[in-house]
N, C-alpha and C positions, 0 to 999 in steps of 0.2 A: 559712542564715538562716531562721528560723521566725518565723513570725507568732503571738504568743500571743493565745490567743482569753481574752476575759473570762470569768470564773465563771458559769455559768448562774444565773439570778436566779429561781429558781422560785417563790419566795414572793411577789415582788415582780408576777410574770406571772399568778400564781392569785389574788393581792389584785386586781388590775386587772379580770381577768375577771369576778370577784365583784362588786364596787363601783364600777369605773371608777376616773377619775382624782380626786384626786392619789395617786400610789404612796406610800405611806408607807415611812418607813425600817424595815424589817423585818429581822429576823435572817436571814442566809442560810446554812444549815447544809451549803451543798455538794450536799445531796440533800435532797429536799422531805419535808417532817414536817407532814401535815395538823393534826396535833393542835397542835403549836408554832404554827402559822399562825393558828389558830382562835383561840387563845390571845391571840397577838399582836395580834390584830385585836379584841380586847375581849370573848370569848368567843363561843359559839355564839347566845345569843340576841341579842347586839348584830349580828353577823353577819346574823342572818336579818332583823331589822329594817332593816338598810341594804341588803340585796336587795332586800324589799319596795320600798323607796323607790326604788331603780334601775328595777327592773321597771315600775312605774307611769311614770316618766318617759321610756323609750324602749328600745330593743331589748335583751336579756338573754340568754346572758352577753355582756359588752360585748367587743368586739374587741379583742384584746392588739396593743398595736403594735409593729412588727417588732424594734425593738431591744431590747424586753424578752424577746423569743420567741429572740435569739440563744443557741446552744447547747443547745436544748429540743427533742427530736424530738417530730413530732406524735404519736406512738403513746404515748410516754411520758407527755406532756403530758395526752393523752386518759384514761389509766390514772390518773394522779394526780387530775385533775378528778374523775373516778366517784368516788375514793377520798375526795375532800373533801367531794363532795355526800353520800355515805354518812354522812360522819362529823358532818356539819350536821344532818342528817336532814331533815324536809320542811321545806320552805320557804316554804309557804301554810300560815297559821294560820286564814285567814278561811273557808274551804270549809263549806259549810251545806249539810244534805240538803235535797233536793228536798222541797217538801211541799205538797201540794193542798188544798184546802178542799173539794174537791167527792169525791162517791163514785166507785169504779172502776166502770168499765163491765164488764159480762158478758165480752166479749172481752179486757179487760186481767185479769181474774181467771183465766181459762182459761190467758192467756199466762204469767203469775207461778206457776201451779201445773202447767205444763207439765213435762215431763221427758222426755230422751232415753229410746228403747227400752231401752237396756241399763241403763239405772237402776233398772228394775222398776216395778211398780206402777202 
């Protein structure tokens, strides 16, 4: 007697980690395909906007429930998660450079021009 294991739900688990519940009906090709997943979620821009909203409302990535993690190895999930984030690109779009309205002090200017000895000059 063998106990049949359900097919791994890679896309559902990855989507849950990205944007939380509800898990949408997503294509499950048997092996993860991050490009296909991003397209199924509405494209990279849409996913980035959803992620931004989720990040404002609580911890991120969202903890994936055990029932969605069945059949997914931790190391495999981590590798696919890394590939998914790389495919999405930067998830923050509102990063602004730090700008000051005051002049730099002599010490700050010295630190900006300081170079390690092996850089010469």
